[in-house]
C-alpha positions as CSV (number, residue, x, y, z in Angstrom):
1,X,171.6,28.0,-9.2
2,X,172.3,24.9,-10.9
3,X,173.3,23.3,-7.6
4,X,169.8,24.4,-5.9
5,X,167.8,22.7,-8.8
6,X,169.6,19.6,-8.9
7,X,169.1,19.2,-5.0
8,X,165.6,20.3,-5.6
9,X,165.0,17.8,-8.1
10,X,166.7,14.8,-6.3
11,X,164.2,15.4,-3.7
12,X,160.9,16.6,-6.0
13,X,159.7,13.1,-6.1
14,X,159.3,12.6,-2.2
15,X,157.6,15.8,-1.5
16,X,154.3,14.6,-4.3
17,X,153.0,11.1,-4.1
18,X,152.5,9.9,-7.7
19,X,150.0,7.2,-7.4
20,X,147.7,10.1,-5.1
21,X,148.4,12.6,-8.1
22,X,147.4,10.2,-10.8
23,X,144.3,9.8,-9.2
24,X,143.5,12.8,-8.0
25,X,144.9,15.4,-10.8
26,X,146.2,13.3,-13.4
27,X,143.4,11.6,-14.1
28,X,140.5,14.2,-14.0
29,X,143.1,16.2,-16.5
30,X,143.5,13.7,-19.2
31,X,139.7,12.4,-18.7
32,X,138.6,16.0,-19.6
33,X,141.2,15.9,-22.6
34,X,140.1,12.6,-23.6
35,X,136.4,14.0,-23.9
36,X,137.4,16.6,-26.4
37,X,139.3,14.6,-28.5
38,X,137.0,11.5,-28.5
39,X,134.5,12.8,-31.1
40,X,138.1,13.6,-33.6
41,X,138.5,9.9,-33.0
42,X,142.2,10.4,-33.0
43,X,145.1,10.2,-30.0
44,X,145.6,14.0,-28.5
45,X,148.6,15.3,-28.3
46,X,149.8,16.9,-25.3
47,X,152.3,19.1,-24.4
48,X,153.3,18.9,-20.4
49,X,154.7,22.2,-20.0
50,X,156.8,22.9,-16.4
51,X,156.5,19.4,-16.6
52,X,159.1,18.4,-13.2
53,X,160.1,15.5,-12.8
54,X,156.8,14.2,-15.2
55,X,154.0,12.6,-13.4
56,X,151.4,14.1,-15.4
57,X,153.8,13.2,-18.5
58,X,153.9,9.7,-17.2
59,X,150.6,9.4,-17.0
60,X,149.7,10.2,-19.8
61,X,152.2,8.2,-22.0
62,X,150.7,5.0,-19.6
63,X,147.2,6.1,-21.0
64,X,147.9,6.0,-24.8
65,X,148.5,9.7,-25.6
66,X,150.9,11.1,-27.2
67,X,153.1,13.5,-25.1
68,X,155.9,16.1,-25.1
69,X,157.5,17.7,-22.2
70,X,159.2,21.1,-21.1
71,X,160.8,22.3,-18.2
72,X,163.0,25.4,-17.9
73,X,165.1,23.0,-15.5
74,X,167.5,20.5,-17.4
75,X,167.7,18.4,-14.0
76,X,164.0,18.1,-13.4
77,X,163.7,16.2,-16.8
78,X,166.9,14.0,-16.5
79,X,164.1,11.7,-14.6
80,X,162.4,11.5,-18.1
């Protein structure tokens, strides 16, 4: 399984378009989280479970969130 995971994780970023994901999915998710925490005036703590190579995790960090990531595959998290 480790050999498959390593090969798969090497090509994961080629399978998704980070810029398109950020515009479409990540922005929607983090805008929603921002609205929830806006009333509390705190920086949201966000856990990106099943983070893969961290597209949402990186988006959150770049946009001021306190983000943490986890994934069942250590090879997926190596890029983080």
